[in-house]
N, C-alpha and C positions, 0 to 999 in steps of 0.2 A: 277522239281526244281523251275520253275517259280511259280507254284501254292503254293509252300511252302513259297516263299518270300512274296507273296501277302497276303496269309492267315496266316497259321502257320503250325507247324510240325504235329499237331494232325489231321488236316484235311487230309493231305497226307498219314499219317500212316493208317488212316481208309480206304482210298481208295486202297492202295496197299496191305493191309493185306490179301486180298483174293488171290492175285497173287504171293505173295512173296515166296511161297513154290516152285514155278516153276522156280525161278531165281537160277543162279549158286551161290555158296558160295561167289565168288568174287564180283558179283553184289550186293548181299545182304549186304556185308561188306561196300561197297562204298556208297550205298544208305542210310544205317543206319547211317554211319558217317556223311553224309551231313545233314540228317534230324535232328540230335540232336544239331545242331548249333543254334545260336541266330540271324541269319541273316534274319530278316523279319520286316515288318512295325510295327507289334504290339510290338515287343521288343524295337524298337527305340522309339515308343510312350511312353512306360513305363519308359524308361530312361529319356526322356524329362520331363514327368510328375513328376517324382521323383525329378529331379533337380530343377524344378520350385518351388517345395515345400520346398527345403532345402537351396537353395542359392539365392543370390540377382538377380534382373532382368537383370542386365548387364551380369552376368556370364551365366545365362540361355539363354539369347539371343545369346551370343557368341556360345554356344554349339548348339543351334537350327539352326544356320547358316550353320553348317557343317553336317547336317543330311544326305544329299546325299552321302557325303564322308564316313560317319559312316556305312551306308548301303552297299556301295560298298566294303569297307574294310572287313566288315563281310562276304559278299558273297565270296570275294577272299580268305579269310582265310578258309572258309568252303570248297571251292573247292580244295584248296591246301592240307588241311587235308585229304579229301576224296581221292585225288590223291596219297598221301603217303600210305594210307591204301590200295589202289589199287595196289601199288607196292609190298606189302608184303602179302596180303591175296589171296592166290591161293589155 
């Protein structure tokens, strides 16, 4: 999970693709659900870059100030979604 947050989902998908067949269906569902989220630094960078191009400096600076909170909320939502999938995927 930490590698996904620092890099992106494609790096982790490439690494676990050789081992995913040995995981239980429950683990595969939870991992897949977490991996398809947007909780990583590159996504936050794309959001900030887009905002800097379409809104004024004051608004983009306001959004940039809350980058850690955006990343934390994305991680928490991803974990919550994976937890709900884990409840129902057996």
